[in-house]
C-alpha positions, 0 to 999 in steps of 0.5 A, spaced: 060 488 827 066 493 826 066 500 824 067 501 817 065 509 817 061 514 821 060 521 820 062 526 825 059 532 823 057 535 816 056 543 814 053 546 808 058 552 805 055 558 801 053 555 795 050 549 799 055 544 798 055 539 803 062 538 807 062 532 812 068 529 816 068 522 820 072 516 822 074 510 817 076 503 818 075 502 810 081 503 805 075 503 799 072 510 800 072 514 794 078 519 794 078 525 789 083 531 789 086 528 795 092 530 799 092 523 802 088 518 797 089 512 800 088 509 807 094 507 811 095 500 812 099 501 818 092 505 821 087 502 826 082 508 824 083 514 819 079 521 818 076 522 812 073 529 809 069 529 803 065 535 799 059 534 795 056 539 790 048 540 790 047 534 785 052 529 789 058 529 785 064 528 789 068 535 789 074 532 793 075 527 798 081 525 802 083 521 808 087 524 813 091 522 819 098 519 822 102 513 824 102 511 831 108 515 835 110 509 840 109 503 836 110 497 841 110 489 841 103 490 846 098 487 841 093 491 845 096 497 843 092 500 837 097 503 832 095 509 828 088 512 831 086 519 829 079 522 831 075 528 828 072 532 833 069 537 829 068 541 823 067 548 821 066 553 815 068 560 815 065 566 810 070 564 805 068 557 805 075 554 807 074 548 812 076 547 819 077 540 822 079 538 829 080 532 833 086 528 836 091 523 833 097 519 836 100 520 829 107 522 829 107 523 822 100 527 822 100 532 816 102 539 818 104 545 814 111 549 815 107 555 818 104 550 824 104 552 831 107 545 833 109 541 827 111 535 832 106 530 836 109 531 843 105 527 847 102 520 846 095 523 844 095 531 841 090 535 838 090 538 831 087 543 827 087 543 820 084 548 815 082 546 808 081 551 802 074 550 798 077 546 793 080 541 798 088 544 798 091 543 805 092 550 808 094 549 815 095 544 820 098 544 827 098 540 833 095 543 839 098 539 845 104 538 850 107 532 853 101 532 859 096 532 853 091 525 855 086 523 850 080 528 849 075 528 844 076 536 843 070 541 841 071 547 836 068 554 836 069 558 830 067 565 831 066 567 824 064 574 824 071 576 826 075 570 823 078 569 830 078 561 832 077 559 839 079 552 840 076 548 846 078 542 849 080 538 856 086 535 859 
């Protein structure tokens, strides 16, 4: 059976709301207050992010991802793959997710460290507000980056972010 969705990680914020991220091939997941409300039909797999209150009601839910950098005529070359690698919540309940993408148009913000995917695969770091607004998103990588599932460590006490991956 093909993957429809898989939860990668979940965390509780300071109000005991549940925040979860994962990967999906399902275009029918519910969205609310989304930065991207629809699964991209050109994608093979996308990221989803959802926040539920303590009663299980959706506070926000969104798809996240981009389309393939170098589409080809090769049917074995999958298009639009975005994978989440971790989630963390800071003391202000901002949500950080990290992962990898082969997407050219993965959402980035104007203050991003890097707004372009410069390798076949790039890592990303994305920050959402507690309400689900996109606060920050950047590519992390260079032309030598190869596919990897990154891990992220957040040092909450000092609010400094440490990004760990491998190439």
